[in-house]
mmCIF file of the C-alpha atoms, coordinates in Angstrom:
data_MODEL
# 
_entry.id   MODEL 
# 
loop_
_atom_site.group_PDB 
_atom_site.id 
_atom_site.type_symbol 
_atom_site.label_atom_id 
_atom_site.label_alt_id 
_atom_site.label_comp_id 
_atom_site.label_asym_id 
_atom_site.label_entity_id 
_atom_site.label_seq_id 
_atom_site.pdbx_PDB_ins_code 
_atom_site.Cartn_x 
_atom_site.Cartn_y 
_atom_site.Cartn_z 
_atom_site.occupancy 
_atom_site.B_iso_or_equiv 
_atom_site.pdbx_formal_charge 
_atom_site.auth_seq_id 
_atom_site.auth_comp_id 
_atom_site.auth_asym_id 
_atom_site.auth_atom_id 
_atom_site.pdbx_PDB_model_num 
ATOM 1   C CA . MET A 1 1   ? 13.970 3.262   -15.163 1.00 0.00 ? 1   MET A CA 1 
ATOM 2   C CA . HIS A 1 2   ? 11.017 5.893   -13.742 1.00 0.00 ? 2   HIS A CA 1 
ATOM 3   C CA . THR A 1 3   ? 12.090 7.717   -10.364 1.00 0.00 ? 3   THR A CA 1 
ATOM 4   C CA . GLY A 1 4   ? 9.331  9.844   -8.813  1.00 0.00 ? 4   GLY A CA 1 
ATOM 5   C CA . GLN A 1 5   ? 9.074  11.141  -5.112  1.00 0.00 ? 5   GLN A CA 1 
ATOM 6   C CA . ASP A 1 6   ? 6.384  11.674  -2.746  1.00 0.00 ? 6   ASP A CA 1 
ATOM 7   C CA . GLY A 1 7   ? 6.113  12.595  0.724   1.00 0.00 ? 7   GLY A CA 1 
ATOM 8   C CA . GLY A 1 8   ? 8.463  10.322  2.525   1.00 0.00 ? 8   GLY A CA 1 
ATOM 9   C CA . VAL A 1 9   ? 9.353  7.882   -0.242  1.00 0.00 ? 9   VAL A CA 1 
ATOM 10  C CA . THR A 1 10  ? 10.957 7.942   -3.391  1.00 0.00 ? 10  THR A CA 1 
ATOM 11  C CA . LEU A 1 11  ? 9.904  5.429   -5.996  1.00 0.00 ? 11  LEU A CA 1 
ATOM 12  C CA . THR A 1 12  ? 11.785 3.991   -8.563  1.00 0.00 ? 12  THR A CA 1 
ATOM 13  C CA . ARG A 1 13  ? 10.945 1.530   -11.354 1.00 0.00 ? 13  ARG A CA 1 
ATOM 14  C CA . VAL A 1 14  ? 13.723 -1.156  -11.871 1.00 0.00 ? 14  VAL A CA 1 
ATOM 15  C CA . ARG A 1 15  ? 12.836 -3.794  -14.563 1.00 0.00 ? 15  ARG A CA 1 
ATOM 16  C CA . ASP A 1 16  ? 8.972  -4.873  -13.767 1.00 0.00 ? 16  ASP A CA 1 
ATOM 17  C CA . CYS A 1 17  ? 9.457  -3.943  -10.009 1.00 0.00 ? 17  CYS A CA 1 
ATOM 18  C CA . LEU A 1 18  ? 8.735  -0.954  -8.022  1.00 0.00 ? 18  LEU A CA 1 
ATOM 19  C CA . VAL A 1 19  ? 11.727 0.138   -5.414  1.00 0.00 ? 19  VAL A CA 1 
ATOM 20  C CA . ALA A 1 20  ? 9.944  2.396   -2.790  1.00 0.00 ? 20  ALA A CA 1 
ATOM 21  C CA . THR A 1 21  ? 12.954 4.053   -0.752  1.00 0.00 ? 21  THR A CA 1 
ATOM 22  C CA . LEU A 1 22  ? 11.478 5.336   2.631   1.00 0.00 ? 22  LEU A CA 1 
ATOM 23  C CA . HIS A 1 23  ? 13.114 8.325   4.103   1.00 0.00 ? 23  HIS A CA 1 
ATOM 24  C CA . ALA A 1 24  ? 14.242 8.612   7.464   1.00 0.00 ? 24  ALA A CA 1 
ATOM 25  C CA . ASN A 1 25  ? 12.107 10.195  10.229  1.00 0.00 ? 25  ASN A CA 1 
ATOM 26  C CA . GLN A 1 26  ? 8.240  8.999   8.923   1.00 0.00 ? 26  GLN A CA 1 
ATOM 27  C CA . GLN A 1 27  ? 5.435  10.494  10.589  1.00 0.00 ? 27  GLN A CA 1 
ATOM 28  C CA . GLN A 1 28  ? 2.408  8.389   10.533  1.00 0.00 ? 28  GLN A CA 1 
ATOM 29  C CA . ASP A 1 29  ? 0.785  10.659  7.762   1.00 0.00 ? 29  ASP A CA 1 
ATOM 30  C CA . SER A 1 30  ? 3.978  9.959   5.455   1.00 0.00 ? 30  SER A CA 1 
ATOM 31  C CA . PHE A 1 31  ? 2.600  6.138   5.493   1.00 0.00 ? 31  PHE A CA 1 
ATOM 32  C CA . ASP A 1 32  ? -0.737 7.392   4.499   1.00 0.00 ? 32  ASP A CA 1 
ATOM 33  C CA . GLN A 1 33  ? 1.013  9.221   1.371   1.00 0.00 ? 33  GLN A CA 1 
ATOM 34  C CA . ILE A 1 34  ? 3.226  6.339   0.793   1.00 0.00 ? 34  ILE A CA 1 
ATOM 35  C CA . SER A 1 35  ? 0.442  3.764   0.605   1.00 0.00 ? 35  SER A CA 1 
ATOM 36  C CA . ALA A 1 36  ? -1.148 6.224   -1.713  1.00 0.00 ? 36  ALA A CA 1 
ATOM 37  C CA . ALA A 1 37  ? 1.777  6.841   -4.178  1.00 0.00 ? 37  ALA A CA 1 
ATOM 38  C CA . THR A 1 38  ? 2.882  3.042   -4.365  1.00 0.00 ? 38  THR A CA 1 
ATOM 39  C CA . LEU A 1 39  ? -0.976 1.927   -4.877  1.00 0.00 ? 39  LEU A CA 1 
ATOM 40  C CA . ALA A 1 40  ? -1.402 4.195   -7.587  1.00 0.00 ? 40  ALA A CA 1 
ATOM 41  C CA . GLU A 1 41  ? 2.079  3.474   -9.171  1.00 0.00 ? 41  GLU A CA 1 
ATOM 42  C CA . VAL A 1 42  ? 0.949  -0.252  -9.026  1.00 0.00 ? 42  VAL A CA 1 
ATOM 43  C CA . GLY A 1 43  ? -2.175 0.780   -10.612 1.00 0.00 ? 43  GLY A CA 1 
ATOM 44  C CA . HIS A 1 44  ? -0.716 2.242   -13.571 1.00 0.00 ? 44  HIS A CA 1 
ATOM 45  C CA . GLY A 1 45  ? 1.698  0.083   -14.414 1.00 0.00 ? 45  GLY A CA 1 
ATOM 46  C CA . ASN A 1 46  ? 2.881  -3.788  -14.705 1.00 0.00 ? 46  ASN A CA 1 
ATOM 47  C CA . ILE A 1 47  ? 4.407  -4.282  -11.681 1.00 0.00 ? 47  ILE A CA 1 
ATOM 48  C CA . LYS A 1 48  ? 5.329  -7.680  -10.544 1.00 0.00 ? 48  LYS A CA 1 
ATOM 49  C CA . ALA A 1 49  ? 6.875  -6.740  -7.051  1.00 0.00 ? 49  ALA A CA 1 
ATOM 50  C CA . VAL A 1 50  ? 7.132  -3.554  -4.870  1.00 0.00 ? 50  VAL A CA 1 
ATOM 51  C CA . ILE A 1 51  ? 10.405 -3.673  -2.625  1.00 0.00 ? 51  ILE A CA 1 
ATOM 52  C CA . PHE A 1 52  ? 10.345 -1.588  0.529   1.00 0.00 ? 52  PHE A CA 1 
ATOM 53  C CA . ASP A 1 53  ? 13.869 -0.143  0.940   1.00 0.00 ? 53  ASP A CA 1 
ATOM 54  C CA . LEU A 1 54  ? 13.975 0.589   4.790   1.00 0.00 ? 54  LEU A CA 1 
ATOM 55  C CA . SER A 1 55  ? 17.795 1.358   5.090   1.00 0.00 ? 55  SER A CA 1 
ATOM 56  C CA . ALA A 1 56  ? 17.451 4.883   6.071   1.00 0.00 ? 56  ALA A CA 1 
ATOM 57  C CA . ILE A 1 57  ? 15.015 3.903   8.971   1.00 0.00 ? 57  ILE A CA 1 
ATOM 58  C CA . ARG A 1 58  ? 16.763 3.582   12.222  1.00 0.00 ? 58  ARG A CA 1 
ATOM 59  C CA . VAL A 1 59  ? 13.484 3.925   14.484  1.00 0.00 ? 59  VAL A CA 1 
ATOM 60  C CA . MET A 1 60  ? 10.238 2.083   13.299  1.00 0.00 ? 60  MET A CA 1 
ATOM 61  C CA . ASP A 1 61  ? 7.274  1.949   15.929  1.00 0.00 ? 61  ASP A CA 1 
ATOM 62  C CA . ARG A 1 62  ? 4.411  -0.579  16.045  1.00 0.00 ? 62  ARG A CA 1 
ATOM 63  C CA . HIS A 1 63  ? 2.110  1.579   14.107  1.00 0.00 ? 63  HIS A CA 1 
ATOM 64  C CA . GLU A 1 64  ? 4.603  2.585   11.285  1.00 0.00 ? 64  GLU A CA 1 
ATOM 65  C CA . PHE A 1 65  ? 5.396  -1.185  10.936  1.00 0.00 ? 65  PHE A CA 1 
ATOM 66  C CA . GLY A 1 66  ? 1.518  -2.102  11.192  1.00 0.00 ? 66  GLY A CA 1 
ATOM 67  C CA . ALA A 1 67  ? 0.830  0.328   8.281   1.00 0.00 ? 67  ALA A CA 1 
ATOM 68  C CA . LEU A 1 68  ? 3.783  -0.773  6.146   1.00 0.00 ? 68  LEU A CA 1 
ATOM 69  C CA . ASN A 1 69  ? 2.456  -4.492  6.888   1.00 0.00 ? 69  ASN A CA 1 
ATOM 70  C CA . ALA A 1 70  ? -1.210 -3.358  5.922   1.00 0.00 ? 70  ALA A CA 1 
ATOM 71  C CA . LEU A 1 71  ? 0.221  -2.031  2.489   1.00 0.00 ? 71  LEU A CA 1 
ATOM 72  C CA . GLY A 1 72  ? 2.155  -5.474  1.950   1.00 0.00 ? 72  GLY A CA 1 
ATOM 73  C CA . GLN A 1 73  ? -1.056 -7.348  2.356   1.00 0.00 ? 73  GLN A CA 1 
ATOM 74  C CA . MET A 1 74  ? -3.066 -4.744  0.084   1.00 0.00 ? 74  MET A CA 1 
ATOM 75  C CA . LEU A 1 75  ? -0.345 -5.228  -2.753  1.00 0.00 ? 75  LEU A CA 1 
ATOM 76  C CA . ARG A 1 76  ? -0.408 -9.292  -2.194  1.00 0.00 ? 76  ARG A CA 1 
ATOM 77  C CA . LEU A 1 77  ? -4.055 -8.887  -2.866  1.00 0.00 ? 77  LEU A CA 1 
ATOM 78  C CA . LEU A 1 78  ? -3.401 -6.901  -5.931  1.00 0.00 ? 78  LEU A CA 1 
ATOM 79  C CA . GLY A 1 79  ? -1.122 -9.840  -7.188  1.00 0.00 ? 79  GLY A CA 1 
ATOM 80  C CA . THR A 1 80  ? 1.923  -8.086  -6.635  1.00 0.00 ? 80  THR A CA 1 
ATOM 81  C CA . SER A 1 81  ? 4.493  -9.264  -4.479  1.00 0.00 ? 81  SER A CA 1 
ATOM 82  C CA . ALA A 1 82  ? 6.071  -7.134  -1.546  1.00 0.00 ? 82  ALA A CA 1 
ATOM 83  C CA . LEU A 1 83  ? 9.564  -7.636  0.122   1.00 0.00 ? 83  LEU A CA 1 
ATOM 84  C CA . VAL A 1 84  ? 11.638 -5.830  2.485   1.00 0.00 ? 84  VAL A CA 1 
ATOM 85  C CA . VAL A 1 85  ? 15.087 -5.012  2.407   1.00 0.00 ? 85  VAL A CA 1 
ATOM 86  C CA . GLY A 1 86  ? 17.557 -2.757  4.735   1.00 0.00 ? 86  GLY A CA 1 
ATOM 87  C CA . LEU A 1 87  ? 16.142 -3.647  7.988   1.00 0.00 ? 87  LEU A CA 1 
ATOM 88  C CA . SER A 1 88  ? 18.525 -2.427  10.644  1.00 0.00 ? 88  SER A CA 1 
ATOM 89  C CA . ALA A 1 89  ? 19.588 -4.252  13.821  1.00 0.00 ? 89  ALA A CA 1 
ATOM 90  C CA . GLY A 1 90  ? 17.838 -1.895  15.783  1.00 0.00 ? 90  GLY A CA 1 
ATOM 91  C CA . VAL A 1 91  ? 14.545 -2.196  14.087  1.00 0.00 ? 91  VAL A CA 1 
ATOM 92  C CA . VAL A 1 92  ? 14.838 -6.130  14.193  1.00 0.00 ? 92  VAL A CA 1 
ATOM 93  C CA . ALA A 1 93  ? 15.019 -6.145  17.699  1.00 0.00 ? 93  ALA A CA 1 
ATOM 94  C CA . TYR A 1 94  ? 12.556 -3.945  18.382  1.00 0.00 ? 94  TYR A CA 1 
ATOM 95  C CA . LEU A 1 95  ? 10.175 -5.925  16.213  1.00 0.00 ? 95  LEU A CA 1 
ATOM 96  C CA . VAL A 1 96  ? 11.487 -9.313  17.833  1.00 0.00 ? 96  VAL A CA 1 
ATOM 97  C CA . ASN A 1 97  ? 11.513 -7.770  21.317  1.00 0.00 ? 97  ASN A CA 1 
ATOM 98  C CA . ASP A 1 98  ? 8.148  -5.976  21.294  1.00 0.00 ? 98  ASP A CA 1 
ATOM 99  C CA . ASP A 1 99  ? 6.485  -9.392  20.098  1.00 0.00 ? 99  ASP A CA 1 
ATOM 100 C CA . ILE A 1 100 ? 5.100  -7.979  16.714  1.00 0.00 ? 100 ILE A CA 1 
ATOM 101 C CA . ASP A 1 101 ? 3.758  -10.362 14.225  1.00 0.00 ? 101 ASP A CA 1 
ATOM 102 C CA . THR A 1 102 ? 6.120  -10.365 11.221  1.00 0.00 ? 102 THR A CA 1 
ATOM 103 C CA . SER A 1 103 ? 4.884  -13.391 9.768   1.00 0.00 ? 103 SER A CA 1 
ATOM 104 C CA . GLY A 1 104 ? 3.533  -11.832 6.653   1.00 0.00 ? 104 GLY A CA 1 
ATOM 105 C CA . LEU A 1 105 ? 6.652  -10.525 5.814   1.00 0.00 ? 105 LEU A CA 1 
ATOM 106 C CA . GLU A 1 106 ? 8.992  -11.260 3.321   1.00 0.00 ? 106 GLU A CA 1 
ATOM 107 C CA . VAL A 1 107 ? 12.422 -9.904  3.451   1.00 0.00 ? 107 VAL A CA 1 
ATOM 108 C CA . ALA A 1 108 ? 15.606 -9.933  1.520   1.00 0.00 ? 108 ALA A CA 1 
ATOM 109 C CA . ARG A 1 109 ? 19.111 -8.649  2.807   1.00 0.00 ? 109 ARG A CA 1 
ATOM 110 C CA . GLY A 1 110 ? 19.603 -6.648  -0.060  1.00 0.00 ? 110 GLY A CA 1 
ATOM 111 C CA . LEU A 1 111 ? 18.175 -5.157  -3.364  1.00 0.00 ? 111 LEU A CA 1 
ATOM 112 C CA . GLU A 1 112 ? 20.077 -7.651  -5.371  1.00 0.00 ? 112 GLU A CA 1 
ATOM 113 C CA . GLU A 1 113 ? 18.584 -10.409 -3.567  1.00 0.00 ? 113 GLU A CA 1 
ATOM 114 C CA . ALA A 1 114 ? 15.221 -9.257  -3.936  1.00 0.00 ? 114 ALA A CA 1 
ATOM 115 C CA . LEU A 1 115 ? 15.571 -8.798  -7.505  1.00 0.00 ? 115 LEU A CA 1 
ATOM 116 C CA . ASN A 1 116 ? 16.933 -12.166 -8.003  1.00 0.00 ? 116 ASN A CA 1 
ATOM 117 C CA . ARG A 1 117 ? 14.257 -13.805 -5.893  1.00 0.00 ? 117 ARG A CA 1 
ATOM 118 C CA . ILE A 1 118 ? 11.362 -12.146 -7.824  1.00 0.00 ? 118 ILE A CA 1 
ATOM 119 C CA . ASP A 1 119 ? 13.283 -13.304 -10.912 1.00 0.00 ? 119 ASP A CA 1 
ATOM 120 C CA . LYS A 1 120 ? 12.708 -16.801 -10.002 1.00 0.00 ? 120 LYS A CA 1 
ATOM 121 C CA . PRO A 1 121 ? 9.687  -18.603 -10.828 1.00 0.00 ? 121 PRO A CA 1 
ATOM 122 C CA . ARG A 1 122 ? 8.097  -19.933 -7.818  1.00 0.00 ? 122 ARG A CA 1 
ATOM 123 C CA . PRO A 1 123 ? 6.553  -23.481 -7.845  1.00 0.00 ? 123 PRO A CA 1 
ATOM 124 C CA . GLY A 1 124 ? 3.466  -23.475 -9.490  1.00 0.00 ? 124 GLY A CA 1 
ATOM 125 C CA . GLN A 1 125 ? 4.375  -20.800 -11.986 1.00 0.00 ? 125 GLN A CA 1 
ATOM 126 C CA . GLY A 1 126 ? 5.364  -21.315 -15.208 1.00 0.00 ? 126 GLY A CA 1 
# 
């Protein structure tokens, strides 16, 4: 297991996954640092998936969510799955009530469920 901290995120390698634990009180420039650190880590190793742990995040606005969603899209284009765990009820209520598009978001209830989902082969995979 490898752990590193960069800006508003702690990156931990678990098996062939990267767990990106976002810290509370993010700033917009923090998401730029999170993107750079996450993409650099994916570029350096054989990472099957990135799991974003948002359990410390109580408030997330449209721009922050958009930055996270864009990072997920970048990861998918690189052939790496992206999952989100730890969404608070307040963040979920905001996303739904503000009609924010979450269609590209893959969510798991917790880290264990996310890791189990990643380990299961998907249809069409060997």
